[in-house]
C-alpha positions as CSV (number, residue, x, y, z in Angstrom):
1,X,-49.6,105.4,-26.1
2,X,-50.3,106.4,-22.5
3,X,-48.7,108.9,-20.2
4,X,-48.7,109.3,-16.5
5,X,-50.7,112.2,-15.0
6,X,-50.1,113.2,-11.5
7,X,-53.0,115.1,-9.9
8,X,-51.2,117.1,-7.3
9,X,-54.3,117.9,-5.3
10,X,-54.8,114.2,-4.4
11,X,-51.2,112.8,-5.0
12,X,-52.6,110.2,-7.4
13,X,-50.8,109.2,-10.5
14,X,-53.0,107.8,-13.2
15,X,-52.6,106.6,-16.8
16,X,-53.9,108.9,-19.5
17,X,-54.0,107.8,-23.2
18,X,-52.8,110.4,-25.7
19,X,-56.3,110.6,-27.2
20,X,-57.9,111.1,-23.8
21,X,-58.3,114.3,-21.8
22,X,-56.9,114.8,-18.3
23,X,-60.4,115.1,-17.0
24,X,-61.6,111.9,-18.7
25,X,-58.6,110.0,-17.2
26,X,-59.1,111.4,-13.7
27,X,-62.8,110.8,-13.6
28,X,-62.3,107.3,-15.0
29,X,-59.8,106.6,-12.2
30,X,-62.3,107.7,-9.6
31,X,-60.8,111.1,-8.8
32,X,-63.3,113.8,-7.8
33,X,-62.0,116.3,-10.2
34,X,-64.1,119.5,-10.4
35,X,-65.9,120.0,-13.7
36,X,-69.4,121.0,-14.9
37,X,-69.7,121.1,-18.7
38,X,-66.7,119.0,-19.9
39,X,-66.8,120.9,-23.2
40,X,-64.5,123.9,-22.6
41,X,-67.1,126.5,-21.8
42,X,-67.5,126.8,-18.1
43,X,-63.9,126.9,-16.6
44,X,-64.9,124.7,-13.6
45,X,-62.0,122.4,-14.4
46,X,-59.3,125.1,-14.8
47,X,-56.0,123.7,-13.8
48,X,-52.3,124.6,-13.9
49,X,-49.7,122.4,-15.5
50,X,-46.8,122.1,-13.1
51,X,-44.7,119.7,-15.2
52,X,-45.0,118.3,-18.7
53,X,-46.9,119.4,-21.7
54,X,-50.4,119.1,-23.1
55,X,-52.3,120.0,-26.3
56,X,-55.6,121.7,-26.1
57,X,-58.8,120.8,-27.9
58,X,-61.0,123.8,-28.9
59,X,-62.5,125.7,-26.0
60,X,-64.3,129.0,-25.4
61,X,-62.2,132.1,-24.8
62,X,-64.6,133.0,-22.1
63,X,-63.5,129.9,-20.1
64,X,-59.7,130.5,-20.5
65,X,-58.1,133.7,-21.6
66,X,-54.8,134.1,-23.4
67,X,-53.3,135.6,-20.3
68,X,-54.2,132.4,-18.3
69,X,-52.8,130.2,-21.1
70,X,-49.6,132.2,-20.8
71,X,-49.5,131.5,-17.1
72,X,-49.7,127.7,-17.7
73,X,-53.3,127.3,-17.1
74,X,-55.5,124.8,-19.0
75,X,-58.9,123.3,-19.0
76,X,-58.6,119.7,-17.9
77,X,-61.6,118.8,-20.1
78,X,-59.7,120.0,-23.2
79,X,-56.1,119.0,-22.3
80,X,-54.5,115.9,-23.8
81,X,-51.1,114.9,-22.6
82,X,-48.0,115.1,-24.8
83,X,-45.8,113.8,-22.1
84,X,-46.0,112.7,-18.4
85,X,-47.8,115.6,-16.7
86,X,-48.4,117.0,-13.2
87,X,-51.5,119.2,-12.8
88,X,-53.2,120.9,-10.0
89,X,-56.9,121.9,-10.2
90,X,-57.7,125.5,-9.4
91,X,-61.5,125.1,-9.2
92,X,-63.6,124.9,-6.0
93,X,-62.4,128.3,-4.9
94,X,-58.7,127.9,-5.7
95,X,-58.3,130.3,-8.7
């Protein structure tokens, strides 16, 4: 099963399999999504879900706090879609 992910920063809508992370789908589609570690430890791919829902793979609390999660923030490298999703990356100085 695949969902549509809209990367608001670029306006691109891409396919993302349910077992794929938003980051994997974006990079695979040629989007220059900000990231460094891709393991949930650095927060370079911190993003905000503007629509839809994701599930999160394990990540470091140092990369994403409970307060940030409550604000709708996710790590694109750990976020798998549960529906069609719209995300905006906050990295590169946009936190």
